[in-house]
C-alpha positions in Angstrom: -0.5 -16.7 -11.8 -0.2 -19.9 -9.8 -2.4 -22.9 -10.5 -5.2 -23.7 -8.2 -4.7 -26.5 -5.7 -6.9 -29.6 -5.4 -8.3 -28.2 -2.2 -9.4 -25.0 -4.0 -11.1 -27.0 -6.7 -12.8 -29.3 -4.1 -14.1 -26.5 -1.8 -15.1 -24.3 -4.7 -17.0 -27.1 -6.5 -18.7 -28.3 -3.3 -19.8 -24.7 -2.5 -21.3 -24.3 -6.0 -23.3 -27.5 -5.7 -24.5 -27.0 -2.2 -25.4 -23.3 -2.7 -27.3 -24.0 -5.9 -29.4 -26.8 -4.3 -30.0 -24.6 -1.2 -31.1 -21.6 -3.2 -33.3 -23.6 -5.5 -35.0 -25.3 -2.6 -35.2 -22.2 -0.4 -36.8 -19.9 -3.0 -38.7 -22.7 -4.9 -37.4 -21.4 -8.2 -39.5 -22.6 -11.1 -38.7 -20.0 -13.8 -35.7 -20.0 -16.0 -34.6 -16.6 -14.7 -34.7 -17.7 -11.1 -32.7 -20.9 -11.8 -30.1 -18.9 -13.8 -29.9 -16.3 -10.9 -29.4 -19.1 -8.4 -26.7 -20.7 -10.5 -24.9 -17.4 -11.0 -24.9 -16.6 -7.3 -23.6 -20.1 -6.6 -20.8 -19.7 -9.1 -19.7 -16.4 -7.7 -19.8 -17.7 -4.1 -17.8 -20.8 -5.2 -15.2 -18.6 -6.8 -14.9 -16.5 -3.7 -14.5 -19.6 -1.5 -11.8 -21.0 -3.8 -9.9 -17.8 -3.9 -10.0 -17.3 -0.1 -8.3 -20.6 0.5 -4.5 -20.2 1.1 -2.6 -21.2 -2.1 0.3 -23.5 -2.0 3.5 -21.6 -1.4 6.7 -22.7 -3.1 9.3 -24.0 -0.7 12.3 -21.7 -0.3 15.8 -22.7 0.6 15.7 -20.7 3.9 12.5 -22.4 5.1 13.9 -25.9 4.9 17.3 -25.3 6.4 17.2 -27.4 9.5 13.9 -26.1 10.9 11.5 -28.3 8.9 9.6 -25.3 7.7 8.9 -23.9 11.2 10.2 -20.5 12.3 13.0 -20.8 14.7 12.4 -19.5 18.2 15.8 -18.6 19.8 14.3 -18.8 23.3 13.1 -22.3 23.0 15.6 -25.1 23.0 14.0 -28.5 22.2 16.3 -31.5 22.6 17.0 -33.5 19.4 15.7 -37.1 19.6 18.4 -39.7 20.3 20.0 -41.2 17.1 18.7 -38.4 14.8 21.3 -36.4 13.0 20.9 -33.1 11.3 20.8 -33.1 7.5 24.0 -31.9 5.9 23.4 -29.8 2.8 24.9 -31.1 -0.5 28.4 -29.9 -1.3 29.4 -29.7 2.3 31.5 -32.5 3.9 30.1 -34.1 7.0 31.3 -32.8 10.3 32.3 -36.2 11.7 35.3 -37.6 9.8 36.1 -40.4 12.1 33.3 -42.7 10.7 34.2 -45.4 8.2 33.1 -45.1 4.6 32.4 -47.8 2.2 33.5 -45.7 -0.7 37.1 -44.9 -1.2 
C-alpha cells in the first residue's frame, strides 16, 4: 500500500475542518451526540476526498525515455530547440565521437 502524498493529507485535513465547522454551524449542534455525528461525518468525507486524489505514481524507465513523461504522438513532430541535445542513457557511448574529451 503506497504512502499518502502531502496533497492527500492537506485536502483531507482541510475537508475535515471545513465540514465540521459547516455542519456545527448549519445544524446548531449543542448536544454531545450531534457534535460527535458531525465529527464522524466530517472524518468520513475527509477520508473520501483524500482517497479520490490521484496518488503519486512511481516513474518507470519507459516513461522517461526521451519523452519527458509525455506520451509520444507519432503524427506530431515538434522541432527540438536549438542547442539542446537528447539525453544519452548510461552505458551507451555518445553518438558524436568527433568532439574532444578532457578525460583520456
